[in-house]
N, C-alpha and C positions, 0 to 999 in steps of 0.2 A: 835823592840827589842832590839837595844842597840850594844855594842860593848864589843865584850869576846875575850879570851883569855887562852890558856893552860899555864902552870906553874906550877911548884916543889915548895915545901914550906920546908923550913929550918928543919921543925920538921918532915916531913915524905920525905923523899926522895925513897921512895921503888914504886909511881905513880905520874903521873900527877893530878892537878886539873883543873879544869871548872871556869873561874872566870869573872865579868863582871865589868868594868870599865867605870868610870861615867867621861866623858870627858869634866864635865864643872867645877868639882872640882878637877879631878884628883886624883880621890879613887879607890879602888881595892877591890872588897868584892866576897870573894869568894864562889862560887853555891855549890861548892862538890867535891869529890874525884873521879878521871873518871875511877880506878883499873886498868890501862893501863900507862906504860911512856913510855916518849921521844914521845910523839906526836909532831912532827915538821912542821904541816901543820892543819889547821884548818878552815873548808867548811860548808854550813849552805845554806839546799836545803829542800824545800817543809815543813817545819819546824822541822827538824834535824839538828843537827851538826854532821859531819863528821871531824873525826880525822885521821890522816896520819901517822904514827908512823916509827921511823927510821929503823925499822926491815921490813918495806913492808906491816904492817898491816891496816886494814879498820876497824873502830872501827866507831858505831853508839854513841851517847853521848845526854843523857836526857837533856834538856834546862832547867829543875825546881831541877833534883837533881845533874848533872855534873855526874851521873853512865853511865859508857861504856858499850858496848858490843863489840865482837868483830866478824864481819861478816865475813871478809876474814883474814886468817891465814899469808897469803903471797900473796901480790898482784904483781906477778912479780919478777923479780928478783935484781932490783934497790929501794934503798931505797928514801924516800919521803921528798923533803925537800919543801915543800910550799903549797900552794892551792890557788886556787882563784877561786870565784865566781860572778855572774852579781847581782846587784841588783834588777833585771827586771825580775827574776828567776819569770817562771808562775805557777800556784800552780795545779797537775794532778790530 
């Protein structure tokens, strides 16, 4: 699948964007706007990206378009500061 990040662009600070990093050329390609801002953690599980925001939101992110869907508006009282996944996660 590759290496992905979420970022904010100078031309649109209202939301974060999903982007792919080509590690061989060190280039970044924007996949698309997520529709949510302040995603501070990004994970991938069973074909879906999940973003974790500074406000405690859980967001599913489409890998093709970048479009996000808020799954939970507030997951606990604390903000997320990162995410981690295993590269050997089984598809269920």
